[in-house]
N, C-alpha and C positions, 0 to 999 in steps of 0.2 A: 623335540623342547629344549630351551635358551636356559639353562643355569648359569647362571653366574659363582660367585664367591662368595655375594652377601650373600645368598638367596642361600647359601650352603649354612654359613655361618647361620644365618637368620632361626633353620629347622632345628636346626645345633643347639639354639638358643632354651629353643618353644621345652624343651625335654626335660622336664622338673627330676628327673633321674636317672641313669644312664641302663642301653638296653645291651640286653641278652637276645643275642644270638640264636637258635634252637637247636640243640643236634642229635632231636629225636622228630622225625615231620608227626604235629597234631594241626588238624582242619578247625577255621575257625567257624563260627554260624551266625549266621545276622539277621535278625527278623524284625522285619518294621513292619508298622499301620501308617494309610496314607486312605484319601477321602476314596482312594479306585478299589481299598481294597490290602489284606494281604499281600508282603512276597519277603521270602527264603534266600538269603542269597547264601557261599561256601567256596573257601579258597585255603590256601594253605597260611598258618599261620607265622608269619617271616621271625618278631623279635616279640619280646615279650617283656615291662615295667612295671612295677610297683602304681603309673596310675596312668598306663591302657597301653597296646600291640599295635602294631603294623600284621595285615595282612596283604593274599593279594587278589585279584575275583573282575573274572570277565568281564570288558568294558561297556559290553548291552546293560546286565545288572548295574552297574554304577548312572545311567542317564539318571537313576531314582532317588538317589542319593542324593542328597547337598549339605553341602560345607554348615555345619552346628545344629543338625539333625540330629533326635534320638533314636537309640535304635537298642534293640538288646542282640547280647553277646554272647553268644553260647560256646566253648571250646573244654575239651581236658588240659587239665596240668600238667605240664611236660614232668616227669619223669613219678606219675602218679596216676591212682585211676579214680581220683578226683577230677571232675566235672563244674564246672562254671557257670554260671547263668547270671552274667549282669549288666546291670545299664549302663549304655556310655552316650557319648557323641561324636560326631563324624565330623576330625578336624583339620583336614588334610586328605586331598584326592591327587593322583602324582601320575601321572604318565606312565606305564615301562616299558625296558624298553623291546620285551613282547606288545605291541601295538594292539592285540586285542586283551592286556588284562591293563590294569590298574592297580595303582599300590594306595587302600588306602589305610589313615591314620584315624585311630578314635582313641577316647580320653573314656578313662569310668567314670563316672557319675560317683563318686562316695556318702554310697547310700548304706542300707540294711544289706543288701547282697555283697557289696562291698567287704564290709566290717567281716558281714560273716569268714569270709575266707582272706581277705586281711594276710593273717601269719601265715596260711599253709604256702598263700600266694609265694609271699617275705619268705621262708624256708626251700621253695622250690628254687630263687631267684638264688638264695646262698650256699646253693649246696654241691653248685658244678654245673647244673641242669645246660649250662648254655653259658656264649664267651661276651660279656661286655666289648659291646660297639660302642 
């Protein structure tokens, strides 16, 4: 994959708030429904902000996901016992250095489930649960 400076700037400009890289490992579970049935994916949560997250999943899993596809997102809030069940959409799929995995960028849909955890999410992001990037 060839990435130039313009691509890197465009990626940074997409973000609506700074990302936090996580100190504690957390797994993200992604669920989707399609005409062929339901599918569940999982992978490590890499970073998080108030509008979305990034995770890493197997390449074979991603063959079924497309940009702009709606998906259910489940993860445990870093530094908390709180589980988050949110709706989101795929905004980016990028090849990882490890060729059998891809990085997936997800944007949260600001619906009732997001509103219900918004304050806890903000608190987790501001209390030092990760490092800004």
